VMD Tcl script that draws the C-alpha trace (Angstrom):
set ca {
  {25.39 15.32 -35.07}
  {25.36 17.63 -32.08}
  {25.17 15.82 -28.75}
  {22.02 16.39 -26.72}
  {22.96 18.35 -23.59}
  {22.31 16.75 -20.22}
  {20.37 19.14 -17.99}
  {19.40 18.06 -14.49}
  {16.46 19.59 -12.68}
  {18.75 21.26 -10.15}
  {20.52 23.05 -13.02}
  {17.43 25.10 -13.83}
  {15.20 24.94 -10.74}
  {15.98 25.66 -7.10}
  {14.08 23.89 -4.35}
  {13.66 25.06 -0.79}
  {16.63 24.23 1.41}
  {14.66 21.77 3.55}
  {13.73 19.66 0.52}
  {17.28 19.83 -0.86}
  {18.75 18.57 2.41}
  {16.13 15.84 2.70}
  {16.72 14.78 -0.90}
  {20.43 14.27 -0.19}
  {19.54 12.01 2.72}
  {16.84 9.97 1.00}
  {19.01 9.36 -2.07}
  {21.74 7.67 -0.07}
  {22.04 4.00 -0.96}
  {21.30 2.96 2.62}
  {17.96 4.81 2.59}
  {16.78 5.04 -1.00}
  {15.30 1.53 -1.03}
  {12.66 2.83 1.39}
  {11.74 5.52 -1.14}
  {11.34 2.84 -3.79}
  {9.09 0.81 -1.49}
  {7.05 3.94 -0.73}
  {6.64 4.59 -4.46}
  {5.51 1.00 -5.10}
  {3.01 1.12 -2.22}
  {1.70 4.53 -3.31}
  {1.35 3.41 -6.93}
  {-0.73 0.38 -5.96}
  {-2.73 2.62 -3.63}
  {-3.53 4.92 -6.58}
  {-5.12 2.34 -8.84}
  {-6.75 0.40 -5.99}
  {-8.32 3.51 -4.50}
  {-9.63 4.68 -7.86}
  {-10.62 1.28 -9.27}
  {-12.00 -0.35 -6.13}
  {-13.94 2.80 -5.32}
  {-15.90 2.26 -8.52}
  {-16.24 -1.41 -7.61}
  {-17.73 -0.48 -4.24}
  {-20.29 1.78 -5.94}
  {-21.21 -1.05 -8.32}
  {-21.83 -3.62 -5.56}
  {-23.59 -1.23 -3.19}
  {-25.78 0.12 -6.00}
  {-26.93 -3.35 -6.99}
  {-27.82 -4.27 -3.40}
  {-29.72 -1.07 -2.56}
  {-31.52 -1.02 -5.91}
  {-29.58 1.76 -7.62}
  {-27.46 -0.07 -10.21}
  {-26.64 3.16 -12.03}
  {-24.10 4.14 -9.36}
  {-21.40 2.35 -11.37}
  {-20.88 -0.14 -14.20}
  {-18.29 -2.52 -15.59}
  {-17.34 0.14 -18.13}
  {-16.74 2.65 -15.35}
  {-14.76 0.13 -13.27}
  {-12.49 -0.73 -16.21}
  {-11.87 2.93 -17.00}
  {-11.22 3.68 -13.32}
  {-8.57 0.98 -13.00}
  {-6.97 2.11 -16.26}
  {-6.82 5.72 -15.05}
  {-5.45 4.55 -11.71}
  {-2.66 2.70 -13.49}
  {-1.79 5.77 -15.56}
  {-1.80 7.95 -12.43}
  {0.40 5.42 -10.60}
  {3.01 5.37 -13.35}
  {2.92 9.12 -13.83}
  {3.36 9.91 -10.15}
  {5.51 7.04 -8.85}
  {7.06 5.21 -11.81}
  {10.16 7.41 -12.06}
  {11.14 6.54 -8.47}
  {10.68 2.77 -8.37}
  {10.50 1.75 -12.03}
  {6.74 1.28 -11.78}
  {6.05 -2.42 -11.18}
  {2.90 -2.07 -9.01}
  {2.16 -5.77 -9.46}
  {4.01 -8.79 -8.00}
  {3.89 -10.62 -11.32}
  {5.76 -7.75 -12.96}
  {8.39 -7.84 -10.22}
  {8.77 -11.61 -10.70}
  {8.89 -11.11 -14.47}
  {11.76 -8.62 -14.16}
  {13.57 -10.89 -11.73}
  {13.39 -13.82 -14.16}
  {13.94 -12.01 -17.49}
  {15.81 -8.80 -16.59}
  {18.05 -9.73 -13.66}
  {16.12 -7.67 -11.10}
  {17.64 -8.34 -7.62}
  {15.54 -11.00 -5.81}
  {15.83 -9.35 -2.37}
  {14.69 -6.07 -3.85}
  {11.84 -7.94 -5.50}
  {10.67 -9.28 -2.13}
  {10.66 -5.74 -0.74}
  {8.67 -4.52 -3.73}
  {6.04 -7.26 -3.34}
  {5.62 -6.49 0.36}
  {5.16 -2.80 -0.44}
  {2.64 -3.57 -3.20}
  {0.47 -5.72 -0.93}
  {0.72 -3.10 1.84}
  {-0.40 -0.34 -0.52}
  {-3.39 -2.43 -1.63}
  {-4.37 -3.16 1.98}
  {-4.24 0.52 2.98}
  {-6.36 1.48 -0.03}
  {-8.94 -1.18 0.89}
  {-8.95 -0.07 4.52}
  {-9.66 3.53 3.54}
  {-12.36 2.52 1.05}
  {-14.05 0.36 3.70}
  {-13.96 3.24 6.18}
  {-15.42 5.69 3.67}
  {-18.13 3.28 2.50}
  {-18.81 1.69 5.90}
  {-22.26 3.19 6.44}
  {-23.39 1.98 3.01}
  {-21.86 -1.47 3.57}
  {-23.69 -1.79 6.91}
  {-26.90 -0.72 5.16}
  {-26.34 -3.37 2.48}
  {-25.82 -6.06 5.10}
  {-29.05 -5.01 6.82}
  {-30.96 -5.20 3.52}
  {-29.61 -8.67 2.75}
  {-30.24 -9.82 6.32}
  {-33.85 -8.68 6.11}
  {-34.26 -10.57 2.84}
  {-32.67 -13.69 4.35}
  {-29.83 -13.63 1.79}
  {-26.86 -12.32 3.78}
  {-25.35 -15.74 4.55}
  {-25.90 -16.79 0.94}
  {-24.36 -13.72 -0.71}
  {-21.90 -12.21 1.79}
  {-18.82 -14.09 0.56}
  {-19.61 -13.98 -3.13}
  {-18.87 -11.34 -5.80}
  {-22.35 -9.94 -5.13}
  {-21.96 -9.45 -1.37}
  {-20.41 -6.64 0.67}
  {-17.25 -8.67 1.34}
  {-16.99 -9.19 -2.42}
  {-16.14 -5.52 -2.81}
  {-12.69 -6.27 -1.42}
  {-11.98 -10.01 -1.76}
  {-12.55 -12.12 -4.85}
  {-14.84 -15.15 -4.60}
  {-16.27 -17.80 -6.88}
  {-19.61 -17.06 -8.47}
  {-22.36 -19.46 -7.40}
  {-22.21 -22.47 -9.71}
  {-18.74 -21.66 -11.06}
  {-16.05 -24.35 -10.85}
  {-12.44 -23.87 -9.81}
  {-11.38 -25.11 -13.25}
  {-13.40 -22.42 -15.00}
  {-11.97 -19.77 -12.69}
  {-8.42 -20.98 -13.33}
  {-8.93 -21.03 -17.11}
  {-10.27 -17.47 -17.18}
  {-7.46 -16.18 -14.97}
  {-4.69 -18.04 -16.82}
  {-5.65 -17.20 -20.40}
  {-6.34 -13.55 -19.62}
  {-3.00 -13.11 -17.88}
  {-1.06 -14.86 -20.66}
  {-2.46 -12.30 -23.07}
  {-1.64 -9.49 -20.64}
  {1.92 -10.83 -20.36}
  {2.26 -10.61 -24.14}
  {0.95 -7.05 -24.15}
  {3.16 -5.98 -21.25}
  {6.32 -7.38 -22.83}
  {5.41 -5.74 -26.13}
  {5.26 -2.44 -24.22}
  {8.66 -3.19 -22.64}
  {10.24 -3.92 -26.06}
  {12.37 -0.86 -26.77}
  {12.56 -1.79 -30.47}
  {8.76 -1.79 -30.84}
  {8.19 1.38 -32.83}
  {4.42 1.00 -32.42}
  {4.63 1.60 -28.65}
  {6.96 4.47 -27.71}
  {7.89 4.70 -24.00}
  {5.53 7.59 -23.33}
  {2.62 5.50 -24.63}
  {3.41 2.23 -22.84}
  {1.59 3.05 -19.55}
  {-1.60 3.89 -21.46}
  {-1.20 0.80 -23.65}
  {-0.91 -1.45 -20.59}
  {-3.68 0.37 -18.72}
  {-6.08 -0.15 -21.64}
  {-5.16 -3.85 -21.71}
  {-6.21 -4.18 -18.07}
  {-9.40 -2.23 -18.74}
  {-10.26 -4.55 -21.64}
  {-9.63 -7.59 -19.43}
  {-12.01 -6.18 -16.81}
  {-14.70 -5.40 -19.38}
  {-14.54 -8.90 -20.81}
  {-13.94 -11.13 -17.81}
  {-14.68 -9.39 -14.50}
  {-18.13 -10.99 -14.44}
  {-16.82 -14.59 -14.37}
  {-14.04 -13.28 -12.12}
  {-10.41 -12.25 -12.58}
  {-7.78 -10.98 -10.14}
  {-5.00 -9.95 -12.59}
  {-2.80 -8.69 -9.75}
  {-1.66 -10.58 -6.65}
  {-1.31 -7.35 -4.66}
  {-4.92 -6.42 -5.40}
  {-6.12 -9.90 -4.44}
  {-4.01 -10.44 -1.30}
  {-4.45 -6.89 -0.03}
  {-8.21 -7.03 -0.53}
  {-8.49 -10.50 1.01}
  {-6.52 -9.44 4.07}
  {-8.89 -6.52 4.53}
  {-11.92 -8.83 4.21}
  {-10.45 -11.18 6.83}
  {-9.72 -8.20 9.08}
  {-13.37 -7.08 8.93}
  {-15.34 -10.33 8.61}
  {-12.96 -12.93 10.05}
  {-11.46 -16.18 8.67}
  {-14.66 -17.11 6.81}
  {-13.78 -14.33 4.34}
  {-10.57 -16.10 3.28}
  {-12.07 -17.56 0.10}
  {-11.08 -21.21 0.39}
  {-9.30 -22.93 -2.50}
  {-10.18 -20.14 -4.91}
  {-7.91 -17.77 -2.97}
  {-4.81 -19.57 -4.30}
  {-6.06 -19.35 -7.89}
  {-6.80 -15.63 -7.58}
  {-3.51 -14.79 -5.87}
  {-1.03 -16.95 -7.77}
  {-2.28 -17.84 -11.26}
  {-1.36 -14.47 -12.77}
  {2.34 -14.98 -11.99}
  {3.11 -18.10 -14.12}
  {0.60 -16.94 -16.74}
  {2.33 -13.56 -17.14}
  {5.72 -15.28 -17.31}
  {4.41 -17.55 -20.07}
  {3.12 -14.56 -22.01}
  {6.50 -12.85 -21.70}
  {8.28 -16.04 -22.82}
  {6.02 -16.35 -25.88}
  {6.85 -12.77 -26.84}
  {10.58 -13.31 -26.35}
  {10.58 -16.66 -28.15}
  {8.43 -15.80 -31.17}
  {8.22 -12.03 -31.56}
  {11.37 -10.30 -30.26}
  {13.81 -9.41 -33.08}
  {17.30 -8.20 -32.19}
  {17.82 -6.86 -35.72}
  {15.16 -4.19 -35.30}
  {16.26 -0.58 -35.10}
  {15.72 1.06 -31.73}
  {13.66 4.21 -32.42}
  {14.75 7.63 -31.26}
  {12.03 7.87 -28.61}
  {13.34 4.77 -26.84}
  {16.93 5.98 -27.08}
  {15.96 9.31 -25.55}
  {14.10 7.54 -22.76}
  {17.17 5.42 -22.05}
  {19.41 8.47 -22.20}
  {17.29 10.20 -19.55}
  {17.42 7.16 -17.25}
  {21.13 6.63 -17.78}
  {22.08 10.24 -17.09}
  {20.40 10.41 -13.72}
  {22.94 12.15 -11.49}
  {23.29 9.24 -9.06}
  {23.96 6.88 -11.96}
  {26.67 9.06 -13.51}
  {28.24 9.67 -10.09}
  {28.31 5.91 -9.49}
  {30.03 5.49 -12.85}
  {32.64 8.10 -11.97}
  {33.29 6.39 -8.62}
  {33.61 3.01 -10.37}
  {36.15 4.49 -12.79}
  {38.22 5.81 -9.93}
  {38.23 2.41 -8.27}
  {38.80 0.42 -11.45}
  {41.82 1.62 -13.42}
  {41.39 -1.27 -15.86}
  {38.09 0.27 -16.97}
  {35.92 -2.64 -15.83}
  {32.77 -0.93 -14.58}
  {29.79 -2.55 -12.89}
  {27.02 -0.79 -11.05}
  {23.28 -0.91 -10.59}
  {20.72 1.88 -10.65}
  {17.32 2.09 -9.00}
  {15.44 -0.02 -11.50}
  {17.85 -2.56 -12.99}
  {21.36 -2.87 -14.42}
  {21.96 0.22 -16.55}
  {24.90 1.91 -18.20}
  {25.11 5.53 -19.30}
  {24.74 6.52 -22.91}
  {27.54 6.48 -25.44}
  {28.66 10.06 -24.97}
  {29.36 9.40 -21.27}
  {31.44 6.23 -21.67}
  {34.92 5.40 -22.95}
  {36.00 2.44 -25.04}
  {32.76 2.20 -27.07}
  {30.83 0.13 -24.52}
  {27.20 -0.44 -25.40}
  {24.13 1.34 -24.08}
  {21.52 -0.54 -22.12}
  {18.16 1.27 -22.05}
  {15.38 -1.13 -21.18}
  {11.99 0.50 -20.76}
  {10.80 -0.53 -17.30}
  {7.29 0.79 -16.78}
  {4.03 -0.32 -15.14}
  {1.69 -2.82 -14.88}
  {-1.18 -3.73 -12.58}
}
mol new
graphics top color blue
foreach p $ca { graphics top sphere $p radius 0.5 }
foreach p [lrange $ca 0 end-1] q [lrange $ca 1 end] { graphics top cylinder $p $q radius 0.2 }
display resetview
């Protein structure tokens, strides 16, 4: 079989000199981690800006008496599209976590570097906060109008820090009459199922979900979760919850913090997603499956990134015994078979989104 040629972008497309020089600087190991953090922050910004914008229209519309401004269907679709946009624009740079629970999942199951994981989580929360800040600024006149309407009706104190109040656009709160146990159950079960779905999308031997489809598969899972359980309340993403809550505290003060529910919203998705991933690994992963061609091609593209192959060449020069260890931007990778001596095996894990 004829080997597939490796063609880098620079082989067929010239960029302006300024961008070429900047690219050389930003791809240095000492600097590139900042580019990864930027990509993580921008990816979270994408789906927060799109999804929470629809959420703002929903809440404002209900308060001012125009409920048709948005709907749960629209909010779910908006978040799903935001996730797809985030992966499409930023995933190739950072690996596309865009969710602290995904970063923790890769640290536990895939050997993702813990320090790098901390940087990713900081960037994710920062991206969510900036998105919320912009949305508040753009919707401020409507939010002030909503507060005036509720104040005139004598309901502002009752509704402000609930899912139906202006602060509820950004921070998540318990519904009136809902217990912490009910909120925990909804959050935990939903995120266990999402963990199963996410790990199924990461399974490179899963012929039903080729790499190009995995972002859409995960995005639809989040949309379905919103359609089914946003009314009783779900966070699904610590970055979304913490970033939104920080914005609410910035605007309305400590009373917007959310009390005991804040811990459930911010943290439950992490152990729940890990449990879902464990269930998939324990019961459903099968090492005897054939890895389909689409996954192999995806891994080949990742492995033949110029920085990766240059790192391999440098390792070979420094290691005459042929013992080669290096790490790429996303996780431990090795180039494909045609680029390696001694028959060493290919590693091509599909690291994509999730929010």
